[in-house]
N, C-alpha and C positions, 0 to 999 in steps of 0.2 A: 372915413373915406376909404375907397378901394383903388389900389393902383396895381400897375404891372410894372415889373422891373426887368430888363434885359439888356445885354450887350448886342448890338446889330451891326454887322457890316453893311456896306453900300447896298449890296442885293438883299439885305435882310437876313442873311444867314446868320444862325445862333448856335449851331452845333455840328459836330461829325462824330458818328458812332459813339452817341451818347456821352459826348465830352464837349466841354467848351472849346471853341476854335482859338480864342485869343487869350492870353495870360497879362492882363493889365493891373498890376498892384493897386492903382488908384481907383479903378472900377471895383475891385473888390473891397477897397476902403469905403468907397462911397455906398456899395450895398450894405456893409455892415452898419454904417451910420445911420443909413434909412431905416432898415428893417429891426435893429436890435430894439427889444423892449415891445415889439409889436407883433402880430399874427402874420406867419407867412402860409400859403397855400401852394401845393405842388401836385403834380401827377406822381405815381408810382415810380416811374422810369427817372424822373428826375430826382427824387429821394434817393433811388438806388445809386445815382451817379455822384452823391454826396461823399467825398473821401472819407469822412468820419461820422457819417450818419445825421442825425438831427442836429440842427444848427443851436448853438447856446444862446441862451438869454432870448429867446422867441417863443412863442406858441406855435409848433411845427404842426400843420395839417396836411393830410395827404387825401386826395380824391382818387379812389380806387373802385372798380367795379366787383372786385373780389376782395371784400373786406378783410384785411389780414391785421395781426399784430406786427406792428413796426415799432422798434425800440425809440422811445422818446416822442412819438407821434400819436396825434389823434386821426383817426381814419373815418371817412365819410364816403358814402356811396355815390354822392351827386352834390352839386352846387348848392340847391336848396337845402338840403339837410345840413349842409356845412354852415350856410347863412343862418340858419334857425339857432345855431350854437353860438354865435357872435352878439356881443353887445352892440347897441346902436351907435356908440362912439368908438368903437374898436377900429383902430387903422389895420388893415388888411393889404398884404403886398402878394400878387400873384406871381410866383418866381418861375415858372415853366411847367411843363414843356409847351411843345408847339401846339398840341391839340387843345391845351387848356388857353393858351393865347389866343388861338383861333376861335374856340367855342365862347370865350367870355369878354372879347373885345368890346362887345357892345354893352357890356354890363358893368364896366369900370369907369371911374371918373378922371384919371390921370395915367399917363405912361411916364415912368422915369427911365428913359434910355440912354445908354452909352452908345453913341453912333461912332463906329470905326471908320476911318478913311481908308477902307481896303476892301478889297474882293477876294474872298479866301479861294485857293485852287481846288479846296474839296470841302463840301458842305453837304449835309443830307436832311439838315433842319432849318426852317425859315420862321422868322414872326411874320405874322399877317401884316397886309397893307394897312398902313395908318396915314396915308397921305391925305385924308380929309381932317384929321386932327390939326389943331392949332397949336403952334408953338408959344409956350408961356414964358420959358426959361432957357438959356443956353450959357455954357461955360467951355470955350475951346482950349484945347491942349495941344502942343507940339510933341514930336517925339524927343524922347531923352534916353538916359542910360537905362532906364528900367522899361520904357515903353517903345517898342519898335514901330508902332503906328501912331499918327495923329488921331486924335480922338475928342469927341464933344460930349459933355453931358447936357442932356436936352430933356426938359418937361414938356410934356403935351397935354392939352385939355381938349374936350370934345368943342 
C-alpha cells in the first residue's frame, strides 16, 4: 500500500521556510508508529529538513533530480525508478514535500493526515486539495498541556 502522511492546517498549510509549522508530540508519535519498519520516500528538501538526517528503522528513499550520496538514504531520479526498487507487498509512505504530494496524489491509496484546527499566520508550503477523497477513519483530540491546537487523525481513501 502507498500512503501519504502529513500534518495539515485548515488551509492545507504544511510548512514555512522548510520547517513544520506545528509541534504536536502525538502527531510525531503517530508518524513514528505508522512508518517504522516501512519505506519512506521524500524529496531532497524534506530530507535536508530532518534534524538528524535519515530516520531510523525505516528504508529512507529520496527522489532527487541530481542523484547525490545522502547518508542513510537510497536516491532515485524519479517515481518509476523508485517503484521498480520496491517489493509488491512493501508499505510505502510519502512524507513530503509539497511537490511530491502534488505530483503523487493520484498515485497513492491512502492519506494519513493530522488535521490541525488552526490557520497559521505564515506558511509557504501547502498540501494539495484532497476534498474528493473519502474519510475512512477519524480520531479527534482537544488541546492539552502539550498541544496548543485541537487536531484530528484522519485517514482518507479514494
